[in-house]
Backbone as XML, in Angstrom:
<?xml version="1.0"?>
<chain id="A" units="angstrom">
  <residue number="1" name="MET">
    <atom name="N" x="10.383" y="14.573" z="16.848"/>
    <atom name="CA" x="10.178" y="15.228" z="15.576"/>
    <atom name="C" x="9.699" y="14.234" z="14.523"/>
  </residue>
  <residue number="2" name="ILE">
    <atom name="N" x="10.275" y="13.041" z="14.508"/>
    <atom name="CA" x="9.853" y="12.031" z="13.537"/>
    <atom name="C" x="8.424" y="11.595" z="13.818"/>
  </residue>
  <residue number="3" name="LEU">
    <atom name="N" x="8.078" y="11.482" z="15.112"/>
    <atom name="CA" x="6.713" y="11.102" z="15.455"/>
    <atom name="C" x="5.724" y="12.171" z="15.010"/>
  </residue>
  <residue number="4" name="ARG">
    <atom name="N" x="6.079" y="13.421" z="15.193"/>
    <atom name="CA" x="5.192" y="14.510" z="14.761"/>
    <atom name="C" x="5.017" y="14.532" z="13.251"/>
  </residue>
  <residue number="5" name="ALA">
    <atom name="N" x="6.081" y="14.234" z="12.514"/>
    <atom name="CA" x="5.978" y="14.197" z="11.052"/>
    <atom name="C" x="5.102" y="13.035" z="10.604"/>
  </residue>
  <residue number="6" name="ALA">
    <atom name="N" x="5.200" y="11.891" z="11.283"/>
    <atom name="CA" x="4.377" y="10.732" z="10.939"/>
    <atom name="C" x="2.929" y="10.934" z="11.364"/>
  </residue>
  <residue number="7" name="GLU">
    <atom name="N" x="2.700" y="11.836" z="12.315"/>
    <atom name="CA" x="1.344" y="12.091" z="12.796"/>
    <atom name="C" x="0.620" y="13.113" z="11.941"/>
  </residue>
  <residue number="8" name="SER">
    <atom name="N" x="1.337" y="13.915" z="11.205"/>
    <atom name="CA" x="0.763" y="15.007" z="10.444"/>
    <atom name="C" x="-0.212" y="14.497" z="9.383"/>
  </residue>
  <residue number="9" name="HIS">
    <atom name="N" x="-1.374" y="15.138" z="9.312"/>
    <atom name="CA" x="-2.388" y="14.760" z="8.320"/>
    <atom name="C" x="-1.857" y="14.935" z="6.909"/>
  </residue>
  <residue number="10" name="LEU">
    <atom name="N" x="-1.212" y="16.054" z="6.663"/>
    <atom name="CA" x="-0.709" y="16.349" z="5.320"/>
    <atom name="C" x="0.351" y="15.339" z="4.902"/>
  </residue>
  <residue number="11" name="THR">
    <atom name="N" x="1.256" y="14.996" z="5.807"/>
    <atom name="CA" x="2.294" y="14.030" z="5.487"/>
    <atom name="C" x="1.694" y="12.674" z="5.147"/>
  </residue>
  <residue number="12" name="LEU">
    <atom name="N" x="0.755" y="12.219" z="5.958"/>
    <atom name="CA" x="0.123" y="10.921" z="5.697"/>
    <atom name="C" x="-0.644" y="10.925" z="4.383"/>
  </residue>
  <residue number="13" name="MET">
    <atom name="N" x="-1.338" y="12.010" z="4.090"/>
    <atom name="CA" x="-2.093" y="12.065" z="2.840"/>
    <atom name="C" x="-1.168" y="12.094" z="1.627"/>
  </residue>
  <residue number="14" name="LEU">
    <atom name="N" x="-0.069" y="12.849" z="1.712"/>
    <atom name="CA" x="0.864" y="12.908" z="0.588"/>
    <atom name="C" x="1.560" y="11.576" z="0.361"/>
  </residue>
  <residue number="15" name="ILE">
    <atom name="N" x="1.981" y="10.920" z="1.434"/>
    <atom name="CA" x="2.628" y="9.611" z="1.299"/>
    <atom name="C" x="1.649" y="8.593" z="0.736"/>
  </residue>
  <residue number="16" name="THR">
    <atom name="N" x="0.431" y="8.599" z="1.238"/>
    <atom name="CA" x="-0.585" y="7.663" z="0.747"/>
    <atom name="C" x="-0.889" y="7.909" z="-0.726"/>
  </residue>
  <residue number="17" name="LEU">
    <atom name="N" x="-1.044" y="9.153" z="-1.094"/>
    <atom name="CA" x="-1.311" y="9.493" z="-2.489"/>
    <atom name="C" x="-0.154" y="9.073" z="-3.392"/>
  </residue>
  <residue number="18" name="ALA">
    <atom name="N" x="1.073" y="9.315" z="-2.953"/>
    <atom name="CA" x="2.238" y="8.938" z="-3.757"/>
    <atom name="C" x="2.329" y="7.422" z="-3.907"/>
  </residue>
  <residue number="19" name="ILE">
    <atom name="N" x="2.079" y="6.701" z="-2.828"/>
    <atom name="CA" x="2.145" y="5.238" z="-2.896"/>
    <atom name="C" x="1.051" y="4.694" z="-3.803"/>
  </residue>
  <residue number="20" name="LEU">
    <atom name="N" x="-0.155" y="5.217" z="-3.690"/>
    <atom name="CA" x="-1.251" y="4.715" z="-4.522"/>
    <atom name="C" x="-1.047" y="5.044" z="-5.996"/>
  </residue>
  <residue number="21" name="ILE">
    <atom name="N" x="-0.680" y="6.278" z="-6.297"/>
    <atom name="CA" x="-0.484" y="6.649" z="-7.705"/>
    <atom name="C" x="0.684" y="5.870" z="-8.298"/>
  </residue>
  <residue number="22" name="GLY">
    <atom name="N" x="1.772" y="5.770" z="-7.550"/>
    <atom name="CA" x="2.918" y="5.016" z="-8.035"/>
    <atom name="C" x="2.617" y="3.545" z="-8.222"/>
  </residue>
  <residue number="23" name="SER">
    <atom name="N" x="1.950" y="2.936" z="-7.259"/>
    <atom name="CA" x="1.639" y="1.505" z="-7.341"/>
    <atom name="C" x="0.686" y="1.198" z="-8.477"/>
  </residue>
  <residue number="24" name="VAL">
    <atom name="N" x="-0.360" y="1.971" z="-8.576"/>
    <atom name="CA" x="-1.339" y="1.724" z="-9.630"/>
    <atom name="C" x="-0.724" y="1.983" z="-11.002"/>
  </residue>
  <residue number="25" name="GLY">
    <atom name="N" x="0.080" y="3.029" z="-11.111"/>
    <atom name="CA" x="0.734" y="3.309" z="-12.387"/>
    <atom name="C" x="1.684" y="2.202" z="-12.808"/>
  </residue>
  <residue number="26" name="ILE">
    <atom name="N" x="2.516" y="1.755" z="-11.876"/>
    <atom name="CA" x="3.457" y="0.673" z="-12.186"/>
    <atom name="C" x="2.711" y="-0.618" z="-12.475"/>
  </residue>
  <residue number="27" name="MET">
    <atom name="N" x="1.700" y="-0.917" z="-11.684"/>
    <atom name="CA" x="0.970" y="-2.177" z="-11.872"/>
    <atom name="C" x="0.210" y="-2.193" z="-13.195"/>
  </residue>
  <residue number="28" name="THR">
    <atom name="N" x="-0.417" y="-1.109" z="-13.586"/>
    <atom name="CA" x="-1.132" y="-1.116" z="-14.866"/>
    <atom name="C" x="-0.156" y="-1.271" z="-16.027"/>
  </residue>
  <residue number="29" name="HIS">
    <atom name="N" x="0.984" y="-0.616" z="-15.932"/>
    <atom name="CA" x="1.987" y="-0.772" z="-16.985"/>
    <atom name="C" x="2.524" y="-2.198" z="-17.007"/>
  </residue>
  <residue number="30" name="GLN">
    <atom name="N" x="2.834" y="-2.751" z="-15.843"/>
    <atom name="CA" x="3.401" y="-4.098" z="-15.770"/>
    <atom name="C" x="2.400" y="-5.169" z="-16.210"/>
  </residue>
  <residue number="31" name="ILE">
    <atom name="N" x="1.150" y="-5.021" z="-15.807"/>
    <atom name="CA" x="0.134" y="-6.014" z="-16.189"/>
    <atom name="C" x="-0.041" y="-6.009" z="-17.706"/>
  </residue>
  <residue number="32" name="GLY">
    <atom name="N" x="-0.093" y="-4.834" z="-18.306"/>
    <atom name="CA" x="-0.184" y="-4.763" z="-19.771"/>
    <atom name="C" x="1.030" y="-5.358" z="-20.444"/>
  </residue>
  <residue number="33" name="PHE">
    <atom name="N" x="2.209" y="-5.069" z="-19.904"/>
    <atom name="CA" x="3.444" y="-5.609" z="-20.471"/>
    <atom name="C" x="3.500" y="-7.124" z="-20.332"/>
  </residue>
  <residue number="34" name="LEU">
    <atom name="N" x="3.158" y="-7.629" z="-19.154"/>
    <atom name="CA" x="3.212" y="-9.077" z="-18.934"/>
    <atom name="C" x="2.144" y="-9.817" z="-19.746"/>
  </residue>
  <residue number="35" name="ALA">
    <atom name="N" x="0.986" y="-9.209" z="-19.888"/>
    <atom name="CA" x="-0.073" y="-9.851" z="-20.677"/>
    <atom name="C" x="0.289" y="-9.909" z="-22.152"/>
  </residue>
  <residue number="36" name="SER">
    <atom name="N" x="0.992" y="-8.895" z="-22.651"/>
    <atom name="CA" x="1.345" y="-8.895" z="-24.067"/>
    <atom name="C" x="2.547" y="-9.778" z="-24.380"/>
  </residue>
  <residue number="37" name="SER">
    <atom name="N" x="3.360" y="-10.095" z="-23.389"/>
    <atom name="CA" x="4.560" y="-10.898" z="-23.646"/>
    <atom name="C" x="4.622" y="-12.117" z="-22.734"/>
  </residue>
  <residue number="38" name="HIS">
    <atom name="N" x="3.479" y="-12.767" z="-22.534"/>
    <atom name="CA" x="3.452" y="-13.896" z="-21.603"/>
    <atom name="C" x="4.106" y="-15.154" z="-22.163"/>
  </residue>
  <residue number="39" name="GLN">
    <atom name="N" x="4.461" y="-15.204" z="-23.445"/>
    <atom name="CA" x="5.103" y="-16.388" z="-24.007"/>
    <atom name="C" x="6.609" y="-16.415" z="-23.739"/>
  </residue>
  <residue number="40" name="MET">
    <atom name="N" x="7.182" y="-15.319" z="-23.307"/>
    <atom name="CA" x="8.631" y="-15.253" z="-23.121"/>
    <atom name="C" x="9.037" y="-15.878" z="-21.787"/>
  </residue>
  <residue number="41" name="ASN">
    <atom name="N" x="10.345" y="-16.101" z="-21.613"/>
    <atom name="CA" x="10.850" y="-16.815" z="-20.447"/>
    <atom name="C" x="11.196" y="-15.942" z="-19.252"/>
  </residue>
  <residue number="42" name="PHE">
    <atom name="N" x="11.128" y="-14.638" z="-19.352"/>
    <atom name="CA" x="11.586" y="-13.778" z="-18.265"/>
    <atom name="C" x="10.463" y="-13.388" z="-17.306"/>
  </residue>
  <residue number="43" name="ILE">
    <atom name="N" x="9.307" y="-13.962" z="-17.450"/>
    <atom name="CA" x="8.151" y="-13.584" z="-16.630"/>
    <atom name="C" x="8.427" y="-13.729" z="-15.123"/>
  </residue>
  <residue number="44" name="PRO">
    <atom name="N" x="8.985" y="-14.843" z="-14.627"/>
    <atom name="CA" x="9.192" y="-14.927" z="-13.170"/>
    <atom name="C" x="10.088" y="-13.824" z="-12.611"/>
  </residue>
  <residue number="45" name="ALA">
    <atom name="N" x="11.068" y="-13.375" z="-13.369"/>
    <atom name="CA" x="11.923" y="-12.282" z="-12.893"/>
    <atom name="C" x="11.163" y="-10.959" z="-12.862"/>
  </residue>
  <residue number="46" name="GLU">
    <atom name="N" x="10.282" y="-10.740" z="-13.810"/>
    <atom name="CA" x="9.506" y="-9.500" z="-13.854"/>
    <atom name="C" x="8.453" y="-9.448" z="-12.750"/>
  </residue>
  <residue number="47" name="VAL">
    <atom name="N" x="7.951" y="-10.590" z="-12.335"/>
    <atom name="CA" x="6.896" y="-10.621" z="-11.329"/>
    <atom name="C" x="7.427" y="-10.190" z="-9.964"/>
  </residue>
  <residue number="48" name="ASN">
    <atom name="N" x="8.725" y="-10.253" z="-9.747"/>
    <atom name="CA" x="9.292" y="-9.815" z="-8.473"/>
    <atom name="C" x="8.993" y="-8.351" z="-8.198"/>
  </residue>
  <residue number="49" name="LEU">
    <atom name="N" x="8.898" y="-7.528" z="-9.218"/>
    <atom name="CA" x="8.560" y="-6.121" z="-9.023"/>
    <atom name="C" x="7.159" y="-5.982" z="-8.431"/>
  </residue>
  <residue number="50" name="GLU">
    <atom name="N" x="6.206" y="-6.739" z="-8.944"/>
    <atom name="CA" x="4.849" y="-6.680" z="-8.402"/>
    <atom name="C" x="4.789" y="-7.194" z="-6.973"/>
  </residue>
  <residue number="51" name="ASP">
    <atom name="N" x="5.598" y="-8.203" z="-6.659"/>
    <atom name="CA" x="5.632" y="-8.700" z="-5.287"/>
    <atom name="C" x="6.155" y="-7.632" z="-4.331"/>
  </residue>
  <residue number="52" name="ASP">
    <atom name="N" x="7.160" y="-6.888" z="-4.762"/>
    <atom name="CA" x="7.686" y="-5.809" z="-3.929"/>
    <atom name="C" x="6.651" y="-4.703" z="-3.726"/>
  </residue>
  <residue number="53" name="ILE">
    <atom name="N" x="5.903" y="-4.396" z="-4.768"/>
    <atom name="CA" x="4.855" y="-3.387" z="-4.648"/>
    <atom name="C" x="3.761" y="-3.867" z="-3.698"/>
  </residue>
  <residue number="54" name="ALA">
    <atom name="N" x="3.395" y="-5.130" z="-3.782"/>
    <atom name="CA" x="2.376" y="-5.682" z="-2.885"/>
    <atom name="C" x="2.841" y="-5.646" z="-1.435"/>
  </residue>
  <residue number="55" name="ILE">
    <atom name="N" x="4.111" y="-5.933" z="-1.211"/>
    <atom name="CA" x="4.648" y="-5.874" z="0.158"/>
    <atom name="C" x="4.622" y="-4.439" z="0.671"/>
  </residue>
  <residue number="56" name="LEU">
    <atom name="N" x="4.980" y="-3.484" z="-0.180"/>
    <atom name="CA" x="4.930" y="-2.075" z="0.207"/>
    <atom name="C" x="3.512" y="-1.655" z="0.571"/>
  </residue>
  <residue number="57" name="LEU">
    <atom name="N" x="2.550" y="-2.023" z="-0.250"/>
    <atom name="CA" x="1.156" y="-1.659" z="0.032"/>
    <atom name="C" x="0.655" y="-2.293" z="1.322"/>
  </residue>
  <residue number="58" name="ALA">
    <atom name="N" x="0.958" y="-3.570" z="1.521"/>
    <atom name="CA" x="0.493" y="-4.251" z="2.728"/>
    <atom name="C" x="1.155" y="-3.662" z="3.974"/>
  </residue>
  <residue number="59" name="ALA">
    <atom name="N" x="2.444" y="-3.377" z="3.897"/>
    <atom name="CA" x="3.136" y="-2.814" z="5.061"/>
    <atom name="C" x="2.610" y="-1.418" z="5.390"/>
  </residue>
  <residue number="60" name="TYR">
    <atom name="N" x="2.381" y="-0.600" z="4.380"/>
    <atom name="CA" x="1.844" y="0.733" z="4.640"/>
    <atom name="C" x="0.398" y="0.650" z="5.134"/>
  </residue>
  <residue number="61" name="GLY">
    <atom name="N" x="-0.350" y="-0.322" z="4.629"/>
    <atom name="CA" x="-1.704" y="-0.526" z="5.133"/>
    <atom name="C" x="-1.715" y="-0.904" z="6.601"/>
  </residue>
  <residue number="62" name="VAL">
    <atom name="N" x="-0.777" y="-1.751" z="7.016"/>
    <atom name="CA" x="-0.689" y="-2.122" z="8.434"/>
    <atom name="C" x="-0.282" y="-0.904" z="9.263"/>
  </residue>
  <residue number="63" name="PHE">
    <atom name="N" x="0.635" y="-0.078" z="8.732"/>
    <atom name="CA" x="1.003" y="1.142" z="9.446"/>
    <atom name="C" x="-0.207" y="2.047" z="9.649"/>
  </residue>
  <residue number="64" name="LEU">
    <atom name="N" x="-0.993" y="2.253" z="8.599"/>
    <atom name="CA" x="-2.181" y="3.104" z="8.731"/>
    <atom name="C" x="-3.207" y="2.483" z="9.664"/>
  </residue>
  <residue number="65" name="GLU">
    <atom name="N" x="-3.299" y="1.170" z="9.621"/>
    <atom name="CA" x="-4.260" y="0.491" z="10.484"/>
    <atom name="C" x="-3.907" y="0.666" z="11.959"/>
  </residue>
  <residue number="66" name="HIS">
    <atom name="N" x="-2.632" y="0.664" z="12.272"/>
    <atom name="CA" x="-2.180" y="0.788" z="13.661"/>
    <atom name="C" x="-1.637" y="2.185" z="13.960"/>
  </residue>
  <residue number="67" name="HIS">
    <atom name="N" x="-2.117" y="3.163" z="13.251"/>
    <atom name="CA" x="-1.696" y="4.548" z="13.439"/>
    <atom name="C" x="-2.064" y="5.055" z="14.826"/>
  </residue>
  <residue number="68" name="ARG">
    <atom name="N" x="-3.048" y="4.451" z="15.434"/>
    <atom name="CA" x="-3.519" y="4.871" z="16.760"/>
    <atom name="C" x="-2.423" y="4.738" z="17.818"/>
  </residue>
  <residue number="69" name="TYR">
    <atom name="N" x="-1.593" y="3.693" z="17.706"/>
    <atom name="CA" x="-0.511" y="3.510" z="18.678"/>
    <atom name="C" x="0.462" y="4.682" z="18.629"/>
  </residue>
  <residue number="70" name="LEU">
    <atom name="N" x="0.751" y="5.178" z="17.447"/>
    <atom name="CA" x="1.623" y="6.330" z="17.296"/>
    <atom name="C" x="0.982" y="7.570" z="17.917"/>
  </residue>
  <residue number="71" name="LEU">
    <atom name="N" x="-0.297" y="7.747" z="17.683"/>
    <atom name="CA" x="-0.990" y="8.906" z="18.249"/>
    <atom name="C" x="-1.060" y="8.827" z="19.761"/>
  </residue>
  <residue number="72" name="ASP">
    <atom name="N" x="-1.219" y="7.638" z="20.305"/>
    <atom name="CA" x="-1.247" y="7.493" z="21.758"/>
    <atom name="C" x="0.101" y="7.827" z="22.389"/>
  </residue>
  <residue number="73" name="MET">
    <atom name="N" x="1.197" y="7.580" z="21.652"/>
    <atom name="CA" x="2.513" y="7.955" z="22.159"/>
    <atom name="C" x="2.699" y="9.470" z="22.148"/>
  </residue>
  <residue number="74" name="ILE">
    <atom name="N" x="2.110" y="10.151" z="21.173"/>
    <atom name="CA" x="2.268" y="11.606" z="21.063"/>
    <atom name="C" x="1.319" y="12.327" z="22.018"/>
  </residue>
  <residue number="75" name="TYR">
    <atom name="N" x="0.055" y="11.959" z="21.992"/>
    <atom name="CA" x="-0.972" y="12.625" z="22.800"/>
    <atom name="C" x="-1.290" y="11.749" z="24.006"/>
  </residue>
  <residue number="76" name="LYS">
    <atom name="N" x="-0.582" y="11.966" z="25.078"/>
    <atom name="CA" x="-0.769" y="11.135" z="26.272"/>
    <atom name="C" x="-2.047" y="11.500" z="27.034"/>
  </residue>
  <residue number="77" name="ASP">
    <atom name="N" x="-2.542" y="12.720" z="26.853"/>
    <atom name="CA" x="-3.741" y="13.162" z="27.565"/>
    <atom name="C" x="-5.033" y="12.791" z="26.863"/>
  </residue>
  <residue number="78" name="GLY">
    <atom name="N" x="-4.969" y="12.270" z="25.681"/>
    <atom name="CA" x="-6.161" y="11.931" z="24.917"/>
    <atom name="C" x="-6.155" y="12.652" z="23.576"/>
  </residue>
  <residue number="79" name="LEU">
    <atom name="N" x="-6.944" y="12.147" z="22.658"/>
    <atom name="CA" x="-6.989" y="12.698" z="21.308"/>
    <atom name="C" x="-8.095" y="13.728" z="21.176"/>
  </residue>
  <residue number="80" name="LEU">
    <atom name="N" x="-7.836" y="14.727" z="20.359"/>
    <atom name="CA" x="-8.875" y="15.686" z="19.997"/>
    <atom name="C" x="-9.860" y="14.994" z="19.054"/>
  </residue>
  <residue number="81" name="PRO">
    <atom name="N" x="-11.109" y="15.438" z="18.995"/>
    <atom name="CA" x="-12.086" y="14.778" z="18.117"/>
    <atom name="C" x="-11.686" y="14.776" z="16.642"/>
  </residue>
  <residue number="82" name="ALA">
    <atom name="N" x="-11.069" y="15.853" z="16.169"/>
    <atom name="CA" x="-10.663" y="15.903" z="14.761"/>
    <atom name="C" x="-9.556" y="14.897" z="14.478"/>
  </residue>
  <residue number="83" name="ILE">
    <atom name="N" x="-8.629" y="14.754" z="15.407"/>
    <atom name="CA" x="-7.539" y="13.791" z="15.233"/>
    <atom name="C" x="-8.080" y="12.369" z="15.317"/>
  </residue>
  <residue number="84" name="GLU">
    <atom name="N" x="-9.018" y="12.148" z="16.198"/>
    <atom name="CA" x="-9.603" y="10.810" z="16.317"/>
    <atom name="C" x="-10.403" y="10.442" z="15.066"/>
  </residue>
  <residue number="85" name="ALA">
    <atom name="N" x="-11.097" y="11.393" z="14.471"/>
    <atom name="CA" x="-11.836" y="11.127" z="13.234"/>
    <atom name="C" x="-10.877" y="10.805" z="12.095"/>
  </residue>
  <residue number="86" name="PHE">
    <atom name="N" x="-9.780" y="11.550" z="12.012"/>
    <atom name="CA" x="-8.789" y="11.258" z="10.975"/>
    <atom name="C" x="-8.147" y="9.896" z="11.215"/>
  </residue>
  <residue number="87" name="ASP">
    <atom name="N" x="-7.919" y="9.538" z="12.471"/>
    <atom name="CA" x="-7.352" y="8.229" z="12.778"/>
    <atom name="C" x="-8.305" y="7.111" z="12.377"/>
  </residue>
  <residue number="88" name="ASP">
    <atom name="N" x="-9.584" y="7.297" z="12.587"/>
    <atom name="CA" x="-10.563" y="6.287" z="12.152"/>
    <atom name="C" x="-10.545" y="6.141" z="10.630"/>
  </residue>
  <residue number="89" name="TYR">
    <atom name="N" x="-10.439" y="7.257" z="9.935"/>
    <atom name="CA" x="-10.373" y="7.225" z="8.477"/>
    <atom name="C" x="-9.103" y="6.524" z="8.001"/>
  </residue>
  <residue number="90" name="SER">
    <atom name="N" x="-7.968" y="6.826" z="8.630"/>
    <atom name="CA" x="-6.718" y="6.180" z="8.226"/>
    <atom name="C" x="-6.754" y="4.687" z="8.556"/>
  </residue>
  <residue number="91" name="HIS">
    <atom name="N" x="-7.417" y="4.306" z="9.639"/>
    <atom name="CA" x="-7.566" y="2.887" z="9.970"/>
    <atom name="C" x="-8.351" y="2.164" z="8.879"/>
  </residue>
  <residue number="92" name="GLN">
    <atom name="N" x="-9.468" y="2.747" z="8.455"/>
    <atom name="CA" x="-10.277" y="2.128" z="7.413"/>
    <atom name="C" x="-9.525" y="2.058" z="6.088"/>
  </residue>
  <residue number="93" name="PHE">
    <atom name="N" x="-8.775" y="3.087" z="5.763"/>
    <atom name="CA" x="-8.013" y="3.090" z="4.522"/>
    <atom name="C" x="-6.880" y="2.074" z="4.570"/>
  </residue>
  <residue number="94" name="GLY">
    <atom name="N" x="-6.250" y="1.929" z="5.740"/>
    <atom name="CA" x="-5.203" y="0.921" z="5.900"/>
    <atom name="C" x="-5.734" y="-0.484" z="5.733"/>
  </residue>
  <residue number="95" name="VAL">
    <atom name="N" x="-6.915" y="-0.728" z="6.268"/>
    <atom name="CA" x="-7.546" y="-2.037" z="6.100"/>
    <atom name="C" x="-7.871" y="-2.280" z="4.629"/>
  </residue>
  <residue number="96" name="LEU">
    <atom name="N" x="-8.228" y="-1.246" z="3.893"/>
    <atom name="CA" x="-8.529" y="-1.371" z="2.472"/>
    <atom name="C" x="-7.281" y="-1.662" z="1.639"/>
  </residue>
  <residue number="97" name="MET">
    <atom name="N" x="-6.124" y="-1.136" z="2.051"/>
    <atom name="CA" x="-4.905" y="-1.329" z="1.272"/>
    <atom name="C" x="-4.396" y="-2.770" z="1.332"/>
  </residue>
  <residue number="98" name="ILE">
    <atom name="N" x="-4.699" y="-3.490" z="2.380"/>
    <atom name="CA" x="-4.222" y="-4.874" z="2.498"/>
    <atom name="C" x="-4.872" y="-5.781" z="1.454"/>
  </residue>
  <residue number="99" name="PRO">
    <atom name="N" x="-6.194" y="-5.756" z="1.243"/>
    <atom name="CA" x="-6.756" y="-6.563" z="0.153"/>
    <atom name="C" x="-6.294" y="-6.126" z="-1.239"/>
  </residue>
  <residue number="100" name="VAL">
    <atom name="N" x="-5.987" y="-4.840" z="-1.411"/>
    <atom name="CA" x="-5.446" y="-4.393" z="-2.699"/>
    <atom name="C" x="-4.095" y="-5.056" z="-2.948"/>
  </residue>
  <residue number="101" name="ALA">
    <atom name="N" x="-3.284" y="-5.184" z="-1.909"/>
    <atom name="CA" x="-1.998" y="-5.879" z="-2.045"/>
    <atom name="C" x="-2.225" y="-7.347" z="-2.394"/>
  </residue>
  <residue number="102" name="PHE">
    <atom name="N" x="-3.227" y="-7.962" z="-1.785"/>
    <atom name="CA" x="-3.549" y="-9.349" z="-2.124"/>
    <atom name="C" x="-4.011" y="-9.467" z="-3.574"/>
  </residue>
  <residue number="103" name="LEU">
    <atom name="N" x="-4.739" y="-8.465" z="-4.054"/>
    <atom name="CA" x="-5.171" y="-8.460" z="-5.448"/>
    <atom name="C" x="-3.974" y="-8.394" z="-6.387"/>
  </residue>
  <residue number="104" name="PHE">
    <atom name="N" x="-2.979" y="-7.590" z="-6.052"/>
    <atom name="CA" x="-1.767" y="-7.524" z="-6.873"/>
    <atom name="C" x="-1.068" y="-8.875" z="-6.922"/>
  </residue>
  <residue number="105" name="VAL">
    <atom name="N" x="-0.980" y="-9.554" z="-5.779"/>
    <atom name="CA" x="-0.339" y="-10.869" z="-5.752"/>
    <atom name="C" x="-1.156" y="-11.875" z="-6.563"/>
  </residue>
  <residue number="106" name="ALA">
    <atom name="N" x="-2.478" y="-11.784" z="-6.473"/>
    <atom name="CA" x="-3.328" y="-12.699" z="-7.247"/>
    <atom name="C" x="-3.150" y="-12.471" z="-8.749"/>
  </residue>
  <residue number="107" name="LEU">
    <atom name="N" x="-3.018" y="-11.226" z="-9.170"/>
    <atom name="CA" x="-2.763" y="-10.946" z="-10.588"/>
    <atom name="C" x="-1.410" y="-11.508" z="-11.027"/>
  </residue>
  <residue number="108" name="ASP">
    <atom name="N" x="-0.413" y="-11.405" z="-10.143"/>
    <atom name="CA" x="0.889" y="-11.989" z="-10.453"/>
    <atom name="C" x="0.791" y="-13.496" z="-10.644"/>
  </residue>
  <residue number="109" name="LEU">
    <atom name="N" x="0.074" y="-14.132" z="-9.742"/>
    <atom name="CA" x="-0.075" y="-15.595" z="-9.857"/>
    <atom name="C" x="-0.859" y="-15.980" z="-11.100"/>
  </residue>
  <residue number="110" name="LEU">
    <atom name="N" x="-1.840" y="-15.177" z="-11.482"/>
    <atom name="CA" x="-2.578" y="-15.456" z="-12.694"/>
    <atom name="C" x="-1.685" y="-15.356" z="-13.928"/>
  </residue>
  <residue number="111" name="ILE">
    <atom name="N" x="-0.858" y="-14.326" z="-13.968"/>
    <atom name="CA" x="0.045" y="-14.177" z="-15.112"/>
    <atom name="C" x="1.080" y="-15.279" z="-15.138"/>
  </residue>
  <residue number="112" name="LEU">
    <atom name="N" x="1.590" y="-15.670" z="-13.956"/>
    <atom name="CA" x="2.518" y="-16.788" z="-13.914"/>
    <atom name="C" x="1.851" y="-18.084" z="-14.382"/>
  </residue>
  <residue number="113" name="ALA">
    <atom name="N" x="0.593" y="-18.276" z="-14.025"/>
    <atom name="CA" x="-0.120" y="-19.480" z="-14.459"/>
    <atom name="C" x="-0.345" y="-19.475" z="-15.969"/>
  </residue>
  <residue number="114" name="LEU">
    <atom name="N" x="-0.609" y="-18.309" z="-16.535"/>
    <atom name="CA" x="-0.814" y="-18.221" z="-17.982"/>
    <atom name="C" x="0.487" y="-18.403" z="-18.755"/>
  </residue>
  <residue number="115" name="SER">
    <atom name="N" x="1.620" y="-18.077" z="-18.149"/>
    <atom name="CA" x="2.880" y="-18.144" z="-18.889"/>
    <atom name="C" x="3.470" y="-19.545" z="-18.925"/>
  </residue>
  <residue number="116" name="THR">
    <atom name="N" x="2.966" y="-20.460" z="-18.091"/>
    <atom name="CA" x="3.546" y="-21.820" z="-18.099"/>
    <atom name="C" x="2.796" y="-22.734" z="-19.006"/>
  </residue>
</chain>
């Protein structure tokens, strides 16, 4: 049952949408907050939130990238063309999420460099 829920197109799209909207929303708010108050001493503690978001994005990107292994466990006889096309799309999107996580970490390091 858990494998079927993780395989569902709707479930993957909703989780991906929630992660992207949440991450981008938190990151834009945090970047604005950190840029406006970079002279204060609490910056390293605040940057931990962005690191956690970057780890979440990278881990979910790796999951989407290797989604094929999950599908191979469910469909032992082979994939339908529609499922295989969606898997290719999720693979490409997962690969895209990993550099976005690196971008978040790079922004954190930039703000840390500006605050010292």
